[in-house]
Phi, psi and omega in degrees: 000139177291158181234068178258131185236137172250139183247137179227131172247131183247134176158123176301326182294334178285324180283332181280346181086003180289327179229137178270132180291132176250336191290317181296318179301315180296316183295318180301311181296319181293313183292313182294327178295339179262009178078019178261123187279124174264120186264338178195158172229147174208149176242130181227164180274174179279068182228128186302316181298318179295320180295314180298316180297316181295320180294320178297313182295314182296320182289343179281342183243352186229154176278332179226142176238129181245120186246134178244129172099165176084016182251010181288177184273354188274170185298328184276000176269096191250011185298317183300313182295322179297318180293321178301316179290321180299315183274348184058045178229147183288156170278128183245141178276124177263109187296325180293325177291318179299319179296317180296322178297315181298317180295326179297318178291321180299320180297331179271000179073029183234145173284146179280123177299148181300327183296333180293345176302329180301334182284356175257006178266132181220148174301142181306129179090355181290148176259130184281139174250114184299147176249105185283348186235000182214187184270331188269111174290157172263181176203164177228148178222163175256128175230115185054242183260005184249146171261127184246129180249134179244120181237154178294158184274348178295121188306317182296322179287316180302313183296318181295319184281340179298327179300320177296316181297318181299321177298323180288327179289319180094172183291140179266199177284171174286129180248128174238134182226158170219144178235132178244123178261129193229139175219143175103002179217135183289165181303320180295323178293322176296315181299320178297316182292333183258016179300134181095357182302310185294332177287324181281323184239076188294334181268001185249125177271145178234139180228132177260122187235089176297132181215083188316130009262012183249179172234145179238135174242121177252137171234148182211149178228128173252125180206150175284343181257107184298317181296321178295318179298318179297319181295316181295314183294325178293316180293319179294319178296319178297318179299317180294314182297325178296326185270330180268332175063221187286357171294335173283119180259343175193171173247035178158315183292153174286165180300314177299326178294318178299314180296319178301317179295320179294315179299317180295317181295322181279348182074028183262143169254133187245149171232158179233152173226113187240144171243279187296330182278352169056031179096359183292325178299313178298320179298316180296318179298317184275359170294340184275125176303136180086007182294344176294346176295332187226349181261116182273328180156172181221152178237121175262113185236093185276312181281157174303318182301319179293321179298321180286310186289321185269330187240355177077019177289135183299120184293324179294319178297318179299313181297325184276321189245351183084179185258352186259082180197172185296316185297316181296319178301315180292316181296324176297316180296317179295323179296317178293322178303314182283316184297324184253008177050051182262172175270333181209148181223149183234134181230157175224136172213124185197185183239116179276331182087182008284338178268164181267344178061030179084359179283157183280326183285165181276158175301134182099002179272137178226136168246132177249133176245142173230127177233143178215172181287094182129355180177177176204161177206164177220148176229146179247137178229158178219121179217092187277355187272159173084170179276186183299318181297316179299318180294320179300320181294309184287329174299318179296321178290322174303315181295312182295321180290325175299318177296316179302312182295321178297313181297322177299316179298316179299316180295316182294321179292325176296316180293328185291342178301317179294322180296318180298315180296322178295319180296324179296328181274319190253354178102313176218154175205162190236142168262343176210129182222119170272176182293150184302129173275160177273346181220066185285148174248126182255130180235096178268124183222152175262004184337115183215070010263170173292140185251175176299326179297318179302312183293311186290326177294319177298314181298319179293322179297317180290326179293319183278322180236089188303136175226148183266001172208139178243120183246108178261123184235132174274129177276121174292316179242155177221153185304320183214025179237137174267156176246149189205161162070357174213140180291161178299324179296318179293322180290324176296319180293321177297323178297316179297317179295316185297324185253011178303133179094353176286126182297149175054045188263132167242142180232134181206195182219146184233141176255007181260120185282316182275144182296325179294331178285336181287337187300314185297310177295331176295317181291341174293331181261313180252099191294309188228008184287159175289130183254126176232134177254139171257124181220161170277161181297327177297322176292321179299322178297317179294322179301322183279349184288125180292346184297339185266358186234145171289319178231088185303317183299315181293318182295314182290327176298313179299317183296310185282336176287336184254358184201165173237172184226137164256120187248118181272136178299147176223131176044244184266017182254118180236188184300319181298319182295318182291325176296321178299318182295318177299317183288321178301328184259013178057041181242020184298342178295343180262002182297334179289350177267006185245133170238128183265132180256118177295129181251128177306142183302330181293342182259340189299326186264358180285131179216157177296325179300316180297321178300311182298318181293321178296318181297319178297331179268006182058037178259154180295146180228009184298334179284350184253347190240150174291160180304130177097332183289316179299317180301317179297317180297315180296318181299319185270357180056045181277156174062027178277348178083000000 
């Protein structure tokens, strides 16, 4: 039998806003946790016609209807009479219930009011549901194909009696759920990224739950087969994480809890220096039990004088430039780092409004500073909406999320050291690995840094030539390219940031320079699958060059017999040009292993070299880099020469 439930709350006070309903919220969570599907909720007034209409409608869509409220002894409690009219059955006095009511009052030394007699009236044939904590019993009736349960509206009584109702309903299907907590992207942006979810996962429900200042996405699967439910929820969860990426900060924990775990794992002690947030960042951090393991203390410095005296911020600079800027944010963080002898420090300085107080920046501007032993960084945010309290909350979350992302990068770079050493020994190793695809696409790059062209060309290649796994690998060595100015750990992290959100993505590192040398370690992981490489035409020219091989014919034969290539156009090199090169070198027999990818003209001239040169000249590079990569470069002060 199906287990679909409709919920109804009755009470004029609920519609007027004088009292907030608690019962439906509690019932939904309780029922769904048991695999019982709730199909609708509704709140109606104490009006017989409304009650009758709601019961008819609810029973048409649900196997069970659960009603809260309207069972009191007063004139405005009209549920009994409405049910009597719906069923066309008289209200009957149950003497045993009346006796129990009377005895309850006697024990309290009180006479029973005459109006309480109404609570012993039930529609003919109704089954009584005992009330262990109050005076009003509930009851249940059958209407058409639905069983309808009526419980009192007092929350303590409703919750106690719901347990009895659940036993009568019986066990539901197996329920599997996942919750994703997200910050830094609006609900509409999340919806865009998750477009098509319901078509792909028809048995999985998705709910978007805005909860300022974050967003929550819940997914759930109801199934009689527990293993099937687990498989669906796992696949759906993986699909969501691939598309939302690092905007997801947890699958349940709060942001301060996530940060606490990262600090503890990294062995860091943190200090804070706050201005506009007035201690809220410290409060959120210390809301977590055990936060004394990693929180050393905080300094709230609102006045310029406090910033100078307590944190060492230059007073002349403050008088001349104000407190809302990058330098002050960094100096506040450095001051807290030193004053409290911490490993890392977090600062906030911004304008809550409504006035600017003589500052240059606009109301809603925030600067976050992070300082650690070995470096510092600052981030700027702008959120002009809401009152002072709302801004303090979201400013605190901006600061905490900035810290989370920094700590994640530090942790990943620390972990990548082992991956790099493994790759040097075994040929390839992974920092992220999805399950093996049957038709993987490999993109080996020396990207230093990875550019917008790298990301968009990869996405276009998968769109035009579908593959069930995308493997992006950083080359430690290259046949004729040197690497410079950023550590391998930093380059691995930029690679992860650049390709974040690409579906079915694996990320790793390779110590094999020649493509023919890459085949053997690839086959150790992908035994018999079809292997395809994505390369630029300039790389394809180097692959064909005999200068890199002791026996070019043998090497190229092995390479092309075991793999195919998608070749992206570069600058003045197009499909015609690559065919000419194959023929000039008497390699036209391998042309059937080549697919040429048309590259938009806007991407053809983008190169890592240009990015580095622009940074050295202090020129903007946001048009050349994927989201997040420029921020990482600026934070780490890379490519400054």
